[in-house]
C-alpha positions as CSV (number, residue, x, y, z in Angstrom):
1,X,30.1,4.3,-4.4
2,X,33.7,3.4,-4.7
3,X,37.0,3.7,-2.7
4,X,38.8,6.7,-4.1
5,X,42.1,6.5,-2.3
6,X,44.1,5.3,0.8
7,X,46.3,7.8,2.5
8,X,49.8,6.9,3.8
9,X,52.0,9.2,5.7
10,X,55.6,9.1,4.4
11,X,58.9,10.3,5.8
12,X,60.4,11.4,2.4
13,X,58.2,12.3,-0.5
14,X,60.9,11.9,-3.2
15,X,61.9,8.4,-1.9
16,X,58.2,7.3,-1.8
17,X,57.3,8.6,-5.2
18,X,60.4,6.9,-6.6
19,X,59.4,3.6,-5.0
20,X,55.8,3.6,-6.1
21,X,56.6,4.8,-9.7
22,X,59.9,3.3,-10.5
23,X,59.7,0.1,-8.4
24,X,56.0,-0.7,-8.5
25,X,55.3,1.0,-11.9
26,X,52.5,3.3,-10.7
27,X,51.9,6.7,-12.3
28,X,52.3,10.0,-10.5
29,X,48.9,11.4,-10.9
30,X,49.0,14.8,-9.2
31,X,50.7,16.7,-6.4
32,X,49.7,19.4,-4.1
33,X,52.0,21.6,-2.0
34,X,50.6,23.3,1.1
35,X,53.5,25.3,2.6
36,X,51.3,27.3,5.0
37,X,49.8,24.1,6.4
38,X,53.2,22.4,6.2
39,X,52.3,19.3,4.1
40,X,52.7,17.9,0.6
41,X,50.5,15.4,-1.2
42,X,51.2,13.1,-4.1
43,X,48.7,10.8,-5.6
44,X,49.9,7.6,-7.3
45,X,48.1,4.8,-9.0
46,X,47.8,2.5,-12.0
47,X,45.1,4.6,-13.6
48,X,45.3,8.0,-15.3
49,X,43.8,10.0,-12.4
50,X,40.7,12.1,-12.1
51,X,38.9,9.2,-10.4
52,X,38.9,7.0,-13.5
53,X,37.6,4.0,-11.6
54,X,41.1,3.1,-10.2
55,X,41.9,3.4,-6.5
56,X,44.8,5.7,-5.7
57,X,47.3,6.1,-2.9
58,X,47.6,9.5,-1.4
59,X,51.1,10.0,-0.1
60,X,51.2,12.6,2.6
61,X,54.5,14.2,3.8
62,X,54.1,16.4,6.9
63,X,57.0,18.8,6.7
64,X,59.7,17.9,9.3
65,X,58.4,14.4,10.1
66,X,60.7,11.7,8.9
67,X,59.1,8.5,10.3
68,X,55.9,7.2,11.9
69,X,54.9,4.3,14.1
70,X,52.9,2.1,11.8
71,X,50.9,0.5,14.6
72,X,49.7,-3.1,14.8
73,X,46.2,-2.4,13.3
74,X,47.6,-1.7,9.8
75,X,47.8,-4.8,7.5
76,X,48.7,-4.2,3.9
77,X,47.8,-2.8,0.5
78,X,47.0,-5.5,-2.1
79,X,47.9,-5.1,-5.8
80,X,47.0,-7.6,-8.6
81,X,49.8,-8.7,-10.9
82,X,49.8,-11.1,-13.8
83,X,52.9,-13.0,-12.6
84,X,54.0,-12.6,-9.0
85,X,57.3,-14.4,-9.6
86,X,58.2,-12.0,-12.4
87,X,57.0,-9.0,-10.4
88,X,59.3,-9.9,-7.5
89,X,62.3,-10.2,-9.8
90,X,61.5,-6.8,-11.3
91,X,61.0,-5.2,-7.9
92,X,64.3,-6.6,-6.6
93,X,66.1,-5.5,-9.8
94,X,64.8,-2.0,-9.2
95,X,66.1,-2.0,-5.6
96,X,62.8,-2.9,-3.9
97,X,62.5,-5.0,-0.8
98,X,60.7,-8.4,-1.3
99,X,59.9,-9.7,2.2
100,X,58.0,-12.8,1.1
101,X,58.9,-14.4,-2.2
102,X,56.2,-15.4,-4.6
103,X,54.5,-18.7,-3.9
104,X,51.1,-20.3,-3.0
105,X,49.3,-18.8,0.0
106,X,49.4,-21.2,3.0
107,X,46.5,-23.6,2.7
108,X,45.6,-22.5,-0.9
109,X,46.7,-22.2,-4.4
110,X,46.6,-18.4,-5.0
111,X,50.1,-17.1,-5.6
112,X,51.1,-14.2,-3.5
113,X,54.2,-12.2,-2.5
114,X,54.9,-9.3,-0.1
115,X,57.1,-6.2,-0.6
116,X,57.7,-3.4,1.8
117,X,57.9,0.3,0.8
118,X,60.6,2.7,2.1
119,X,58.4,3.6,5.2
120,X,57.7,0.0,6.1
121,X,54.2,-0.3,4.7
122,X,53.5,-3.9,3.5
123,X,52.2,-4.5,-0.1
124,X,50.8,-7.8,-1.1
125,X,51.1,-8.9,-4.7
126,X,48.3,-11.2,-5.8
127,X,48.7,-13.2,-9.0
128,X,45.6,-12.9,-11.1
């Protein structure tokens, strides 16, 4: 068994695809348009798609819904990066929002950072 994807509801599909592909460097793997059901899907990830062993994000745009309450149960998505400091600089240069600069996790030595996507979802960068 493996985790295939995590679904996030987004308020603007183009804005979200741009963030995940242009700011975070993911690939747009596939899209699905369901006009009769009034939603659009876009799958993004670092792999090549077709469940190649890489987890994916399913971005779901429900037509006409521009924002969501994220709730207090949601935490974050974690992504490994070779250099969290360089990743933060690249994300900021691409217009991304770094909400916690790269540095050691409190009480440890793992280097982490946090960014926020256009809908407010938190993404942790973990230096590996």
